[in-house]
N, C-alpha and C positions, 0 to 999 in steps of 0.2 A: 221774534216774530210772533204774536198773538197766533193761535192754533182756534180759538173760540173761533163757534159759527154764528151767524147773524141768525137771530129768532126769526123766522118766517114771519109774514106778515098775513093780516088775513085774505088779499087778493092773491099770494105768493100760491103755487100749485104742491101741495101736499104729497108726497109721495106715497104709493101704493099699497097700500095694506095688504097682506096675502090673505085669499079666505081659510077658511077652516081646509085640512087636507089638502092645499096648495103646498108646493114649496116655496120658502124664500129665496129670495135671490141670491145668485151663486151655488144653491143645492143643487144636484142632478133631479131630474124628474124621474118618479116610479114609473116601470115597466106596466103599460096598461095588459092585462089581462087578455091573451089570445082566444078567440071564439074558438070552441071545439069541433073537429073535424068530424067529419059526418060517417059513422061507421059502413061499410058495404054491409048489405043485409047479406045473409047465406042462407041457400036452397034450404029448403023441407029437411033433405036428407043429411046435410053438412052440421046441422046444431048440435049435435053429437059429439063431432067430430074433435074439440079440444077434450073431452072427459075421458079422467083414464079409467079403463075398462075394472069392473067390480074383481074382486080379489079371487083368486081361484082356492080351492080347499086342497089342502097338500095330503099327500100320500103319507102313512108313516112310514115309507121308503123311499123316502125323496122327489118322488114325483109328483104327480099332478092328476087327483080322480077327473075323470068324466072324460069321454070321448066327445066326435061330434054330436054339435047341439045339446050338450051337456047328457049325455047318456052317461050314470056312472057305471066305470069298469072296475070290480073290485080287485082284478089284479093290476091295477095301473101304477108303475112308479115301483113296483116288485122286481126281486132278481128273477128269472125263471125257474119254476117248480122244480123240483129234485125229479128224473128220472124212476121209476116205481121198481126198473131192475138194479139200478145203483142202489138203490135203497135197500134191495133185497140182499145185494150180495155186501151191502156196508155191514148186515147183521150177521150173516153168516161169519163175514173175516172177525167182527166182534164175538160171536158165541164161541168158536176157535181160538180167542185169545184168553178168553175165560175157561171153556172148557179142558181143555187140553193140562193145563196148569191144576184143577181143580180133582180130574180126574186122578193124574199120578201122585197127589197128595193125599186123595184119600186109598189109593190103593196102597203107601203107604203105611195109614194111618190104620186100616183096616186090617192088613194081610192079606187075606185071600177074599179078594173085593171080588163079587158078581154081582151089578144092581142089576141082570137080568130075571136070575131066579132068585134072587132076595128081594123081597118086596121092601123090608126096612132099611137094607143098604141103599134102596133103591129112590127110597123115601128120606135118607140121610143126604144122599147126594143132591136131591133136588134139591131142596132145602140149602144147602152150602151154595149152590151154584147160584141159585138166585137170591142170596145176600150178598154174595161177590160181586155179582153180573150187575145188581142195582148201586151198588157202592163205588162200582168203577164207573157205571154210567154219570151218575150224579157228578161226580169230583168233575167226569171230564167234559159233559154240557154246561155246568155251572164256571168253568173255568174256558173255556177253548169254544163250546160250541160245538163241538164237536167230539167222537171216541174216534179210538185210532182207524176202525172200517171208513168210518163217514170220511177222515181227511184222505185215506187211501182212494177214495170212490169221488172225493172232491164236491161233498153235500156239506152240508152242515143245518144246525136247527137254529132259527130265530123265532123272535118275539112276534107274534102276527102282526100286536098294535105298533111296533116301532122297527123291528126289524134287528134289534138288539139281540146278544148273546141271553141267555135265560138263566142268569145269575140268580143265587139266592132257590127262594121256593117253587118255583116255578119249572128250575134244571131238576129237583129233586122229586116232584111231585110228578114231574114224565115219566122218572126213572122209575120210580118208584111202583106206577101205573101201569108198565111193561112190564117188571121185573117179577113181583110181588107175589100177585093173583097165582102163579105156577104152585107157590107152596101149599095153595086150598085142595085137598083132594077131589079129582073128577071135573069140580065144575071150574076150579083154576086153569084148566087147560084148555075148556070149552072158550071161556073168557079170552084168555091168550089170543086163541085163533080168530074168532069174529075181530078181537083188535088188531091184528097186522092184517087182516084182510079188509078192513073198514076204508082203507086209503082206495081202494079198487075203484069204490062207487061215489064216493063222498066229492062234491061238489061245494065250490070251485076251488077249493084248498088241498086236496087228495092229503086229507087229514085222516089219522089211525088215533083212535079211542085215547089214546096218550096224548095225543095231539091236542086234541079238543080240550080236556082235564087241563093242560096246562097252557094253552090258550097260545100254542104256536106252530110254526109250520115247516118243512123241511124246504128247503130251497137252495138252486147249484152256486158253488163257487166259481166266480169269473177266472177264466187262465191268466 
């Protein structure tokens, strides 16, 4: 049987030719785009509801600066500042830890040791004590942020910028500013006295002069 189709004549109807963009017979018709639905208008006060709030400025101690209405609080995010009484007791403990052994060693080396009536012996005692205390505090602060006295009183020295241990130069600078001026005759004791009393009127961080030099602060250790 022949499969040839007869050629349509001039009067025979011709098959529909698809226009541009129209599907051919048997092909699926493309989906027409749906009209966009109008979005509900938001009230004036809700236009910024979906936006993210501006980033807050972080405190060096992990909190955020700024209280209500963005008022800056220099103590925000920090541990509580150490009580001045605890700081004093910690210094007394450290002074005994260094002073008693130094006094005993000086008594053995010098023999008839009388720092009260002998100025030379008193000066030598002050120099040795100041140097030993400087090394002791520098090593303890740079490694632990605490001396033995501060550990007993549960306080520590922290960098004001980020709360970390004053490792390296800050720890040694703090220890030297506290201990070494005592070596200077007369003026050294006056500076030492002003230094340790400075925290009683300093605001807001209750810093002594050695804290300001090293940019440190003394805070409480959480229980």
